N, C-alpha and C positions, 0 to 999 in steps of 0.2 A: 772524610767525612766527621764531622765533630761528635763526641760522646753525647748520649742525653742522659740529664742527671737522673740518678736513681731515687734521691729523696728532694723533698722542697730545699734542702737547706747547703746543698752541692755549691754554690754561688749566691753572691748577694742579691742578685735579681729574684733568683726564687724564693730566699726569706723575704725579700722585701713585699713579692706579690703573697707569699702567705702571711705575713701579719696584716696586710691590707684585707685580707680577706676575714680574718679573726678580728680585726676591730670593726668592719661592716656586719658580721655576724652578732658581735656584743652590743653594738647599738643598736641593732634589729632587737635584740633581748632586751634592753632599755624601753623601748618604744613599747615592747609588749607587757612587761611590767607596770609601767605608767598607766596604759588602760587598765590593766588589773587593780592598780590602787585606784583608779578612778570609781570603779565599779562596786568597791565594797565602802558601803553606807551604814549598813548595820553596826550600832556600836557594839553589839556582842561580837563581832568579829576584828576587835580592836587588834588582838595578838596578830592576828591574819596579816593586817594592814600595816602591822609593826615589821613582821618578818619581809614583808612585799619592799617595805620602803628598804631595810636592810640589804636587800637583793640588789636594789636600783643603786644603793651609795655602792655596791661592791662591783657591779657594772661600771658605774662610773669611773671609778679608780682602776679598773681593767683596761676601759676605753684609754684611758689618759696614759697610763702605762705603754699601749700597743701602739698608740699615736707617737710618743716620744721614740718609741723603739722605731717605727717605720722611717721616721725622720732622721734616725742615727745610721741607720741603712742605705738612706738614700743619699745620705752626706758622705757614708763612705763609698756608695757606687761612683760619686760625680769625683771626689778625690781620686779612685781608681784611675779612671777615666784620665783624668788631668796628669797623673802621674806615668801612665802609659804613654799617653801622649809626647810628654816631653821626651820620654824615651827614645822615641822614634825620632823628633825634631833633633836630641844631641847625639847622634850617632855618627861616627866618622864617616865619611863617603867610601863606598865601596866595601861597607861591612854589612 
């Protein structure tokens, strides 16, 4: 029986899934902020609009970093699979 991971970071697959969920949440938040920016039409609320635009920018940066992290984790998953498969194929017979 295999041990169930206690945290999402006990293996690469868990970390990959976690970063995917974070990326999805960040993208959802960006969409909500875009809607809020579009709603601000009153010139008196200029500072609010600027603050929302800053939030949008920061969410874009976060999404970019999360997408990059997810790709790196995916690369590590593939490399681990490749290395483990090579170990299986290079074992001497009878071992």
